[in-house]
C-alpha positions as CSV (number, residue, x, y, z in Angstrom):
1,M,12.4,-46.8,24.8
2,R,11.0,-49.4,22.7
3,A,7.5,-50.8,22.1
4,R,7.7,-52.8,25.2
5,L,4.2,-53.4,24.4
6,T,4.0,-57.3,24.9
7,S,2.8,-59.9,22.7
8,I,-0.8,-60.0,24.4
9,L,-2.0,-56.6,23.6
10,L,-4.3,-57.7,20.6
11,S,-5.5,-60.5,22.4
12,I,-6.5,-58.8,25.4
13,S,-8.4,-56.0,23.1
14,V,-10.2,-58.7,21.6
15,C,-11.5,-60.1,25.0
16,L,-12.5,-56.9,26.1
17,L,-14.5,-56.2,23.0
18,G,-16.5,-59.5,23.7
19,S,-14.8,-61.7,21.3
20,S,-14.5,-65.5,22.8
21,C,-11.0,-66.1,23.6
22,K,-8.8,-67.8,26.1
23,H,-6.5,-65.4,28.1
24,D,-2.9,-66.3,28.4
25,S,-0.3,-63.6,29.5
26,K,2.1,-65.4,27.2
27,S,0.0,-65.9,24.3
28,E,0.9,-64.3,21.0
29,A,-1.0,-61.3,19.5
30,G,-2.8,-62.4,16.4
31,G,-2.3,-60.1,13.5
32,S,-5.3,-58.3,11.7
33,A,-6.9,-59.3,8.4
34,S,-4.6,-56.5,6.8
35,A,-1.6,-57.8,8.2
36,A,-2.5,-61.2,7.3
37,L,-3.2,-60.3,3.7
38,A,0.1,-58.4,3.5
39,D,2.1,-61.6,4.9
40,S,0.2,-64.2,2.7
41,A,0.0,-62.5,-0.5
42,G,3.3,-63.1,-2.7
43,A,5.4,-60.4,-3.5
44,P,3.8,-57.8,-6.1
45,A,5.3,-57.3,-9.4
46,G,7.9,-54.6,-9.9
47,K,9.5,-52.8,-6.8
48,T,8.6,-53.6,-3.4
49,V,9.9,-52.2,0.1
50,N,9.9,-54.9,2.8
51,I,9.5,-53.8,6.6
52,W,9.6,-55.8,9.6
53,W,7.9,-54.9,12.5
54,A,6.0,-56.5,15.7
55,Q,2.7,-57.9,15.6
56,W,0.4,-55.2,17.1
57,A,-2.1,-52.5,15.7
58,P,0.5,-49.6,14.8
59,A,2.0,-52.3,12.2
60,D,-1.6,-52.8,10.9
61,G,-2.0,-49.0,10.5
62,L,1.4,-48.8,8.9
63,Q,0.2,-51.3,6.3
64,Q,-3.0,-49.6,5.4
65,L,-1.3,-46.2,5.1
66,S,1.4,-47.5,2.7
67,Q,-1.3,-48.3,0.5
68,E,-1.6,-44.8,-0.3
69,Y,2.0,-44.7,-0.9
70,E,1.9,-47.7,-3.7
71,Q,-0.8,-45.7,-5.3
72,Q,1.1,-42.9,-5.5
73,S,4.7,-44.3,-6.4
74,G,4.0,-47.5,-8.0
75,V,6.1,-49.2,-5.0
76,A,4.5,-51.7,-3.0
77,V,5.1,-52.1,0.7
78,R,4.8,-55.1,2.7
79,V,4.7,-54.9,6.6
80,H,5.6,-58.4,7.6
81,Q,4.5,-58.8,11.4
82,I,6.3,-61.0,14.0
83,P,5.0,-61.9,17.7
84,W,6.7,-59.7,20.3
85,S,8.0,-62.6,22.0
86,S,10.4,-63.5,19.1
87,Y,10.7,-60.1,17.1
88,Q,14.1,-59.1,18.4
89,D,15.4,-62.7,18.1
90,Q,14.2,-63.0,14.8
91,V,15.4,-59.5,13.5
92,F,19.1,-60.1,14.8
93,L,19.1,-63.8,13.6
94,N,18.0,-62.4,10.1
95,F,20.9,-60.0,10.5
96,G,23.2,-62.9,10.2
97,N,22.4,-63.5,6.7
98,K,24.4,-61.8,4.0
99,V,21.3,-60.3,2.7
100,T,18.4,-59.5,5.1
101,S,14.8,-60.1,4.3
102,F,13.9,-56.6,5.2
103,D,14.6,-53.2,3.9
104,I,13.4,-51.5,6.8
105,V,13.0,-52.6,10.6
106,V,11.0,-50.9,13.0
107,G,13.4,-51.4,16.0
108,D,13.5,-50.5,19.6
109,S,15.7,-47.6,20.6
110,Q,18.0,-50.2,22.7
111,W,18.9,-51.9,19.5
112,L,20.4,-48.6,18.0
113,G,23.8,-49.3,19.7
114,R,23.8,-52.7,18.3
115,G,22.7,-51.9,14.6
116,A,25.0,-48.9,14.6
117,T,28.3,-50.4,16.0
118,G,27.6,-53.8,14.3
119,K,27.1,-51.9,11.0
120,L,23.7,-53.4,10.6
121,Y,21.7,-50.3,10.3
122,L,22.6,-47.8,7.3
123,D,24.3,-44.7,8.5
124,L,21.5,-41.9,8.0
125,T,23.6,-38.6,9.0
126,D,23.9,-37.3,5.8
127,W,20.6,-38.1,4.4
128,L,17.9,-37.7,7.1
129,P,18.3,-34.0,7.4
130,T,17.6,-33.7,3.8
131,V,14.1,-34.9,3.8
132,V,13.0,-33.7,7.0
133,D,13.7,-30.6,9.0
134,V,15.0,-32.2,12.0
135,K,14.1,-29.2,14.3
136,T,10.4,-30.2,13.9
137,I,10.9,-33.7,15.1
138,Q,10.4,-34.0,19.0
139,P,13.6,-33.4,20.5
140,Q,13.4,-36.5,23.1
141,A,12.1,-38.8,20.3
142,L,15.0,-37.6,18.0
143,R,17.5,-38.1,20.6
144,Y,16.4,-41.6,21.9
145,L,14.9,-43.3,18.8
146,C,17.2,-41.8,15.9
147,E,20.7,-40.9,17.4
148,Y,23.6,-43.2,18.2
149,P,25.2,-42.3,20.6
150,A,22.1,-40.2,22.0
151,G,22.8,-36.4,21.4
152,S,25.5,-36.9,18.9
153,S,23.6,-36.1,15.6
154,H,24.5,-39.2,14.2
155,Y,21.5,-40.7,12.8
156,F,20.7,-44.6,12.5
157,A,16.9,-44.2,12.4
158,A,14.1,-42.1,11.3
159,P,11.2,-41.8,14.0
160,G,8.6,-44.1,13.4
161,E,6.1,-44.7,16.4
162,T,6.5,-42.8,19.5
163,D,5.4,-43.5,23.0
164,A,5.7,-42.7,26.9
165,V,4.6,-44.0,29.9
166,G,1.5,-42.5,31.5
167,F,-1.7,-43.3,33.7
168,A,-5.4,-44.3,33.0
169,Y,-7.6,-43.4,35.8
170,R,-11.5,-44.1,36.4
171,K,-12.8,-40.6,35.7
172,D,-16.5,-41.8,36.8
173,W,-15.2,-42.7,40.2
174,F,-13.3,-39.2,40.4
175,D,-16.6,-37.6,39.5
176,D,-18.9,-39.4,41.7
177,P,-20.3,-36.7,44.2
178,K,-20.2,-39.2,46.8
179,E,-16.7,-40.1,46.4
180,Q,-15.4,-36.4,46.2
181,A,-17.0,-35.7,49.4
182,A,-15.7,-38.7,51.1
183,F,-12.2,-38.1,49.8
184,K,-12.4,-34.2,51.0
185,A,-13.6,-35.1,54.2
186,K,-10.7,-37.4,54.9
187,Y,-7.9,-35.5,53.0
188,K,-8.9,-32.0,53.1
189,R,-8.6,-31.6,49.6
190,D,-10.6,-32.1,46.3
191,L,-10.6,-35.3,44.6
192,A,-8.6,-34.5,41.3
193,V,-6.1,-36.0,39.0
194,P,-2.9,-36.1,41.0
195,D,0.2,-33.8,40.1
196,T,2.5,-35.2,42.6
197,W,3.4,-38.8,44.1
198,E,2.2,-37.6,47.4
199,E,-1.3,-36.7,46.0
200,F,-1.2,-40.1,44.2
201,K,-0.4,-42.1,47.0
202,D,-3.5,-40.4,48.9
203,I,-6.0,-41.3,46.0
204,A,-4.5,-45.0,45.9
205,E,-5.0,-45.5,49.7
206,Y,-8.6,-44.0,49.3
207,F,-9.7,-46.2,46.6
208,T,-8.3,-49.2,48.1
209,Q,-11.1,-51.2,49.5
210,P,-10.5,-55.1,49.1
211,A,-13.8,-56.1,50.5
212,N,-15.3,-54.3,47.4
213,K,-12.5,-55.7,45.0
214,R,-11.4,-52.1,44.5
215,Y,-7.8,-51.3,44.5
216,G,-5.8,-48.1,44.2
217,T,-3.6,-48.5,41.6
218,A,-1.6,-50.9,39.1
219,L,1.8,-50.2,38.6
220,L,4.4,-51.9,36.0
221,T,6.3,-54.5,37.8
222,G,6.3,-57.5,35.7
223,R,9.8,-59.3,35.3
224,G,9.4,-60.4,31.6
225,Y,11.7,-58.0,29.3
226,D,11.7,-54.6,30.6
227,A,8.2,-54.0,32.3
228,L,9.7,-53.3,35.8
229,A,12.5,-51.3,34.6
230,M,10.1,-49.1,32.7
231,G,7.9,-48.7,35.9
232,F,10.6,-47.9,38.1
233,Q,12.6,-45.6,35.8
234,P,10.3,-42.3,36.8
235,F,10.6,-43.0,40.4
236,L,14.6,-43.4,40.1
237,W,14.8,-40.1,38.0
238,E,12.1,-37.8,39.9
239,F,13.9,-38.7,43.2
240,G,17.3,-38.0,42.1
241,G,19.0,-41.0,41.0
242,S,20.2,-42.2,37.5
243,W,21.0,-45.3,35.6
244,G,24.5,-44.0,35.4
245,D,27.0,-41.5,33.4
246,P,26.2,-41.8,29.8
247,V,30.1,-40.6,29.2
248,S,32.2,-42.6,31.7
249,F,29.4,-45.3,32.2
250,K,30.0,-45.0,35.9
251,T,26.9,-46.2,37.9
252,K,28.1,-46.6,41.5
253,G,27.0,-43.4,43.6
254,L,24.1,-42.7,40.8
255,V,21.8,-45.8,40.5
256,D,22.1,-46.5,44.1
257,N,22.2,-43.2,45.6
258,A,20.2,-42.1,48.4
259,G,17.4,-40.6,45.7
260,A,17.3,-43.9,43.9
261,V,16.8,-46.1,47.3
262,E,14.2,-43.5,48.5
263,G,12.5,-43.6,44.9
264,L,12.5,-47.5,45.0
265,T,11.2,-47.4,48.5
266,F,8.4,-45.3,47.5
267,M,7.4,-47.2,44.6
268,K,7.4,-50.4,47.1
269,S,4.8,-48.5,49.3
270,L,2.4,-48.1,46.7
271,L,2.0,-51.9,46.0
272,K,-0.1,-52.2,49.1
273,F,-2.7,-50.7,47.3
274,A,-2.6,-52.7,44.3
275,P,-4.2,-56.1,43.5
276,N,-2.9,-59.2,44.8
277,D,-0.4,-59.8,42.0
278,G,0.8,-56.1,42.3
279,P,4.4,-56.9,42.7
280,N,4.5,-58.7,39.4
281,M,2.4,-57.1,36.8
282,D,3.3,-56.7,33.1
283,Y,1.7,-54.5,30.5
284,G,-1.3,-57.0,30.1
285,K,-2.1,-57.5,33.8
286,T,-2.3,-53.8,34.5
287,L,-4.5,-53.2,31.3
288,E,-6.6,-56.1,32.7
289,A,-6.6,-54.7,36.2
290,F,-7.8,-51.4,34.9
291,T,-10.4,-52.5,32.2
292,S,-11.9,-55.1,34.5
293,G,-13.0,-52.4,36.8
294,S,-11.1,-53.2,39.8
295,T,-8.4,-50.4,39.9
296,A,-8.5,-46.6,39.9
297,M,-5.5,-45.7,38.2
298,A,-2.8,-48.0,36.2
299,M,0.4,-47.2,34.8
300,N,1.0,-48.3,31.0
301,Y,2.2,-46.9,27.8
302,F,-0.2,-44.8,25.8
303,A,-0.2,-47.2,23.0
304,F,-2.6,-49.2,25.0
305,Y,-5.3,-46.6,25.9
306,P,-7.0,-47.0,22.5
307,T,-7.9,-50.3,23.9
308,I,-9.2,-48.6,27.2
309,V,-11.2,-46.3,25.5
310,K,-12.8,-49.0,23.4
311,S,-13.7,-50.9,26.6
312,L,-14.6,-48.2,28.9
313,G,-15.5,-45.0,26.7
314,D,-15.9,-41.8,28.9
315,K,-15.6,-43.8,32.3
316,A,-11.8,-43.5,31.8
317,G,-9.4,-40.6,31.8
318,F,-5.4,-40.0,31.3
319,F,-3.0,-38.1,33.0
320,V,0.9,-37.6,32.7
321,M,3.3,-39.3,35.2
322,P,3.2,-37.3,38.6
323,S,6.0,-35.3,39.8
324,H,8.3,-35.1,42.9
325,N,10.0,-32.2,44.2
326,G,9.2,-30.3,41.0
327,K,10.5,-33.0,38.8
328,R,8.7,-34.8,36.2
329,F,9.8,-37.9,34.1
330,S,8.3,-40.6,31.9
331,S,9.7,-43.7,30.4
332,L,10.1,-43.4,26.4
333,G,8.6,-46.1,24.2
334,G,8.2,-46.5,20.4
335,Q,10.5,-47.5,17.8
336,G,12.3,-46.0,14.9
337,M,12.7,-46.9,11.3
338,S,16.2,-48.3,10.3
339,I,17.4,-49.3,6.8
340,S,19.4,-52.5,6.6
341,A,22.9,-52.1,5.6
342,K,22.3,-55.9,4.2
343,V,20.4,-55.1,1.2
344,S,21.4,-53.5,-2.0
345,P,21.7,-49.7,-3.0
346,E,18.6,-50.1,-5.1
347,Q,16.5,-51.5,-2.0
348,Q,18.2,-49.0,0.3
349,K,17.2,-46.2,-2.0
350,L,13.7,-47.5,-2.2
351,A,13.6,-47.7,1.7
352,K,14.5,-43.9,1.8
353,D,12.1,-42.6,-0.6
354,F,9.2,-44.2,1.5
355,I,10.8,-43.0,4.7
356,A,10.9,-39.6,3.2
357,W,7.3,-40.1,2.6
358,F,6.5,-41.3,5.7
359,L,7.8,-38.2,7.3
360,K,6.1,-35.6,5.3
361,R,3.6,-33.6,7.5
362,E,0.7,-34.7,5.5
363,T,1.4,-38.3,6.1
364,Q,2.2,-38.0,9.6
365,E,-1.3,-36.4,10.0
366,K,-2.8,-39.2,8.6
367,W,-0.6,-41.4,10.5
368,T,-2.3,-39.8,13.8
369,K,-5.3,-41.1,12.8
370,K,-4.2,-44.8,12.8
371,E,-4.8,-46.6,16.4
372,A,-1.6,-45.6,18.4
373,G,-0.1,-44.1,15.3
374,F,1.7,-41.5,17.5
375,T,4.0,-39.1,15.9
376,A,7.2,-37.5,16.5
377,N,6.3,-34.3,14.8
378,S,6.5,-31.4,17.1
379,E,4.0,-29.2,15.0
380,I,1.4,-31.8,14.9
381,L,2.1,-32.9,18.7
382,N,1.4,-29.1,19.7
383,S,-1.5,-28.5,17.6
384,A,-5.0,-28.4,19.4
385,A,-6.4,-30.4,16.6
386,F,-4.1,-33.5,17.8
387,K,-4.7,-32.8,21.5
388,Q,-8.3,-32.8,21.1
389,A,-8.7,-35.6,18.8
390,T,-8.8,-38.4,21.6
391,P,-8.9,-38.0,25.3
392,Y,-5.4,-39.3,25.6
393,N,-3.5,-37.4,23.2
394,A,-3.1,-33.9,25.1
395,P,-1.2,-36.2,28.2
396,F,0.8,-38.1,25.8
397,A,2.0,-34.7,23.8
398,Q,3.0,-33.3,27.1
399,S,4.6,-36.6,28.3
400,M,7.0,-36.3,25.3
401,N,8.5,-33.5,26.8
402,F,9.8,-35.3,29.7
403,I,10.7,-38.9,28.3
404,Q,14.0,-40.4,29.1
405,D,15.4,-44.0,28.2
406,F,17.5,-46.8,29.3
407,W,20.8,-47.7,28.0
408,N,20.8,-48.4,24.2
409,V,24.6,-49.6,24.3
410,P,25.1,-53.1,22.5
411,A,25.0,-54.5,25.8
412,Y,21.7,-53.3,26.9
413,N,20.1,-56.7,27.2
414,E,22.4,-57.8,30.1
415,L,22.1,-54.6,31.8
416,L,18.2,-55.1,31.4
417,A,18.4,-58.5,32.9
418,A,20.3,-57.4,35.9
419,A,18.2,-54.7,36.7
420,E,15.0,-56.3,36.2
421,Q,16.3,-59.4,38.8
422,R,17.5,-56.8,41.3
423,L,14.4,-54.9,41.1
424,G,12.2,-57.6,41.4
425,E,14.3,-59.1,44.4
426,A,13.4,-55.7,46.2
427,L,9.7,-55.8,45.6
428,D,9.7,-59.5,46.7
429,G,11.4,-58.4,50.0
430,V,14.5,-60.8,49.3
431,K,16.7,-57.4,49.4
432,T,16.0,-54.1,51.0
433,P,15.7,-51.3,48.1
434,K,19.4,-50.2,48.9
435,E,21.0,-53.7,48.6
436,A,19.0,-54.3,45.5
437,L,20.2,-51.0,43.9
438,E,23.9,-51.5,44.9
439,A,23.7,-54.9,43.2
440,I,22.5,-53.1,40.0
441,A,25.5,-50.8,40.3
442,T,28.2,-53.4,41.0
443,E,26.7,-55.8,37.8
444,H,26.5,-52.9,35.7
445,D,29.8,-51.7,36.3
446,R,31.3,-55.1,35.4
447,I,29.2,-55.3,32.4
448,F,30.3,-52.0,31.3
449,K,34.0,-52.9,31.8
450,E,33.6,-56.3,30.1
451,A,32.0,-54.3,27.1
452,G,35.2,-52.1,26.9
453,L,33.0,-48.9,27.6
454,A,34.3,-48.3,30.9
455,K,37.6,-48.4,32.6
């Protein structure tokens, strides 16, 4: 869906690596030296492509990679990084100007509807297939990061950074002979990476030992922006629900059906195996619960996993979202590269030339060497070299085959806020799962009608 990767990623990474810092879950991520250099330097003489992105490691990687483009083309590239907490606001405030300060914006999938219908994003439908074979773009990434409406073959972005939700697990705990023997004695099967949610629940229960400050799992349940919705989506889809019909925008009977209720109920049942703040854990808290050594399995976006490897090394392993009744889904992450419709044709041409270079196979292979530089190139994703490059690349590549997304219509902010509030009420016991989902259906139906999307 989006980066969704909260403004604290870099600050947590620094803390985990031993630098002195005061942890604050609402603190802004600090940019690296490369980003600071890019922003502090004056605009280079001659032609320049200006890119806006959020402040995190992939943006640093893009700035580093773009130095090669400057050497080859003579066109400078400046990646301006903005803290996650204010990124969306700053981008759309800038779109209110006659001319934007950026030529390219690396935006969340949810922005596509607003960017396309508001004529803020340049229509790339005719151009994109001329610079990349769209058949080489991972189908789900193309659908959710580039197309609006999804599946229409109308492109308003090129793939930038892809992502998905998966799990990190304590491989050293799973491999411990004593733990394996004790688990097998209790559950009559081997202790192994779970394939289903039922297996997952057994493992979470087994490792939950509050007296030893050990817990089975940390799920995405935070109420800030989209963490809870992203954490809930796999349960929604795998248990038989959906956010609604993408054509009629009908939600009643879909987001609140029996399968959706069962999925939310099951998700809530797992929270008894989580740390004390389990019902309200954002991306940073789940990461911290895992790297602190207290949690066996933690849900998060794969873009967080380089930080885990830096902290825990081979003590950590990674796996794809568990399945239910043969269904397996994951929440989409990442962003696409869109060109501003509010810059000159000359700047739009420079932006297109840079994106065309970025999408080349050889450039994408270099992109994957950057921290969390996940590609949308199917050939690279499916290659043995990519899958073997890191301990998380193989499950990431697999996860990309079953990602889905939240609504990306212009009213997505209202839809998301309603979902986060009601799902939170279910986890907090204010409403039953059934009542919470029925409330979401009612509110989403109202929002779609007011937006003119539903009758």
